[in-house]
C-alpha positions as CSV (number, residue, x, y, z in Angstrom):
1,M,-34.7,-61.7,-15.2
2,T,-35.3,-65.4,-14.1
3,T,-32.5,-68.4,-16.3
4,G,-33.1,-69.0,-19.6
5,S,-35.5,-65.7,-20.4
6,P,-34.6,-63.9,-23.4
7,P,-32.9,-60.2,-22.1
8,N,-33.9,-56.6,-22.8
9,G,-38.1,-58.1,-21.9
10,G,-38.5,-61.1,-23.8
11,H,-38.1,-60.0,-27.8
12,R,-39.6,-64.0,-28.8
13,K,-38.8,-62.7,-32.3
14,G,-35.0,-61.7,-31.8
15,W,-34.6,-65.1,-30.8
16,Q,-36.5,-67.0,-33.2
17,A,-34.5,-64.8,-35.9
18,V,-30.8,-66.2,-34.2
19,L,-31.9,-69.8,-34.8
20,M,-32.6,-68.7,-38.1
21,V,-29.0,-67.6,-39.0
22,V,-26.7,-69.3,-36.8
23,N,-25.0,-72.9,-37.1
24,H,-26.0,-75.3,-34.7
25,A,-22.2,-77.0,-35.8
26,D,-20.5,-73.9,-36.2
27,F,-21.9,-72.4,-32.3
28,M,-20.8,-76.7,-31.3
29,T,-16.9,-76.9,-32.3
30,A,-16.7,-73.5,-31.6
31,L,-17.6,-74.1,-27.7
32,A,-15.5,-77.3,-27.9
33,G,-13.1,-75.9,-29.5
34,D,-13.1,-79.0,-32.5
35,P,-15.3,-80.9,-33.8
36,K,-14.1,-84.3,-32.4
37,H,-15.1,-83.1,-29.3
38,C,-18.8,-82.4,-29.7
39,N,-21.8,-83.9,-31.4
40,V,-24.3,-81.9,-33.2
41,W,-27.6,-83.2,-31.4
42,A,-30.2,-80.8,-31.5
43,S,-32.9,-82.6,-29.1
44,F,-34.6,-82.4,-26.0
45,F,-33.8,-85.2,-25.3
46,T,-30.2,-86.1,-24.7
47,C,-28.6,-88.6,-27.5
48,G,-28.8,-91.7,-27.5
49,G,-31.6,-91.8,-25.1
50,S,-34.6,-93.6,-25.0
51,M,-36.8,-90.9,-26.0
52,A,-33.9,-89.2,-28.1
53,N,-35.0,-87.4,-31.3
54,G,-35.6,-85.1,-33.6
55,D,-39.0,-83.2,-33.4
56,G,-39.1,-79.7,-33.6
57,S,-35.0,-80.0,-34.6
58,Q,-35.2,-78.1,-37.3
59,V,-35.2,-74.4,-36.5
60,L,-31.3,-75.4,-35.5
61,I,-30.7,-78.1,-37.5
62,G,-32.0,-76.9,-41.2
63,R,-31.2,-74.2,-44.0
64,R,-30.2,-70.4,-42.6
65,D,-32.6,-68.6,-43.5
66,F,-31.3,-64.9,-43.9
67,A,-34.3,-63.4,-46.0
68,A,-37.1,-64.5,-42.8
69,A,-34.7,-63.8,-40.0
70,K,-34.1,-59.6,-41.3
71,P,-38.1,-58.8,-40.6
72,L,-37.9,-60.8,-37.1
73,I,-35.6,-58.8,-36.3
74,A,-36.7,-55.3,-37.4
75,E,-40.2,-56.3,-35.5
76,A,-37.9,-56.6,-32.1
77,G,-36.6,-53.3,-32.0
């Protein structure tokens, strides 16, 4: 397994399901310990940088969708 690759042969559907149900702000708060120590920025580029944008970030900051994630989990096995 290489760094950053999903375990178990790369069940992409399982990882997509995780992104649908995990609240990015809650995760960052748990990681930092206090909301004042983190900035919820969902982007490939660093926040505040010249290339910063929110393109494609809806999966991280959008509404959590447990109903859509359930079949993906079943498909991933």
